[in-house]
N, C-alpha and C positions, 0 to 999 in steps of 0.2 A: 424521425431521427434514426440514424444508422445504429442498429443494435450490435455493436462490436466493440471489443476492448483490445487495446495494446497493453502488454504487461512488461514493465521494467523491473528487473531483479538483479541481485548480486550474489545470491547464495544457493541454498539447497533446493529451492523451488517448492517447498511444502505449501506455501500459500497458493502458488499456481496450481499445484495438484488438487488442493481443496476447491478452487474455483472451477476446475475442470469437472470435478465430481458433483458439485452442488449447483452450478448455474444452469438455468434453463437452456436447452439445446438451441433455442432461437437466438441466443446471444453468441455471436462468433468470437472466438478467442484467437488473437494473433494480429500482428506479430508479437513475438517474445524477444526482448532485447536484454542482454546481460552486459554488465560493466566488467565482468571477469571471465576469462577463458575457462577457468576451472569450476565455474558455478554449476551445481547439480541441476539447477532449473533448466539449463539448456538441454540436458539429456531427457528430462521429463517432457519438454516441448517436442523434441524429436520423436519420442516414443508415441506421442499422440498425433503425429503428423502436422504439428503446428509450425508455421514459418518462424525460424529461430536465427538470431544474429548476435554476434559478439562485437561490442565496441569497447575495447579495453580503456579504462580511464587513464592508465599510465601512458597511453600513446598520445595524450593531448596535454598541452601546456596550460590550458585554462578550462574552467567549467563551461564557458561560453562555446568554445570550439568543440568540446566534447558533446555538449547538448545539441549543437547544430548537426553533428554527425548522426545522432539518434533521430533528430527531426527529419533528416533527409531520408532515413529508412522508413519512418512512419508515414510520411506524406503520401506515397502511392496507395497506402491501405485506407487512409481516411477514417481512422477509428472514431467511433462516437464518444469514447471515453478512454483516458489514459490512466492505467492503474499502476501505482507503485507497490511492489510486493517484496519488501526487504531490499529496497534499492538504496545503496549506501553512498551515493554521490549526489551532489546538488544538481538539480535538473532545471534548466531554463526552458520552460515550455513556450510555444508560440502564443502571441497575444490572442489569436483566434481560439485558443483552447482555455481561455479564462473561464473558470467554473466547470471545466471538463477534465480536471485532473484530480484523482482521489488517492488518499493514502490511509493506511491503518497504523496506529501507534500502540505499542504494548503497555500503555498506562492511561490513567484518566487525566487527559489534558485539562488544565494547564500544569498539572504536577508531573515531574520527572520527564520533561520534554525539552526540545531544543537541540542545538548542535552538540554532538557527543553522546547524546542519550539514544542508544539503539541496542537491540538484542538483549543479551544477558546483562549488559551494563545497566539497563533500566531495572531489571528484576533485582539485581544486587543492591541498587540504590534504594529500592522499595523496602527490601529486607533490612538494610542498615538503618533506615529512617524509622522503622517500626510502625509504619502505618497499618491500620486495621482493614482497609479496603483498597483494592486495586482493580485493574480491569484493562479494557482496551477502548480506543477512540477511533472512529472512522471520520475523516474530515476532508474537505476540499483543500487542495494545495494552493497556496498563494506564493508570494515572493520571499517569504520568511519561513524559517524552520518551524513546523508544527504550530502555526498561528492561523491557518485558514479556518473558515466556518465549520463548526462541528456538526456532523450529520447524525450520528448516534453513538452511544456509549453502552458498554456492558460491564458490570461490576461483579466482583467476587470477594469474599472475605479472605483476609490473611490470618491464618491460624497460628497459634504459638508454636506448633510443631512444623510449620512450613520452613522450607529452605528456598534459596533463589531458584533452584532447579524445579521444585514442586510448584512454586509460584508461576514460573514460566509455562509449565504444563497446563495449569488451570487457565491462565490468560490466553494461551493459544487455542484452547477449546472454545473460549468465548469468541476469539477472532474468526474461527471457522464458521460460526453462525452469523456474526455481525457483518463481515465484508460482503458475502453474497447478498445479504438482505439490502444493504446500502446500494449495491449495484442494481438490484432489481427495482428498488424505489426510484432510482435515477431514470432508468429506461421506461418506467411507468409514468414519468413526468409528475411524480408526487412530491418532489423536493422543491420547496420554495425558499430562496435565499433572500433574507432581509438583513442587510448589514452583516453582522457576525452571527446572526441566528439563522438556523435552517429549520423551517416548519415542514411537517409532513401532512399532506392533504389526504382526505379520505378517498 
């Protein structure tokens, strides 16, 4: 299996920065594709010499044509895995990439997920609901928002003194460990998908 990832993002690029720092050097990162021209992640990619592209979502009338433009960029690179890293647009991946697209969500799926739940919106909803535990979920992407098989989850308590901002900080710290681990497990061929369950082999 080609040990390389393509990264799709829309914002600051802090997840990309984390992957650059934490992934084994044997895993090639790139291309990086942003749906926004002003995304900080493009600057991070260029700082590290990674191939970077911008495909503005606003330039396309449909998610299908937008996704096709991205797929045209990815095709020559042949990434082993496509990583969504704060990518805020619906992505239609090629059929050949079924089971090869991964996302991280800043809550414990199936709670606080689906269309419209992203970024601080998630943490604000967690805070308002008053739940006592939250966390992050790494999952394979399917054709529906946040419904693909769950690879791993990490949890943290929500304290009485927490705010949406402090919850966000705690959850991102969990993401920084969880996403690289899930990617490593994938490239070690240790993830076994059985329906909606993902088993980890020894």
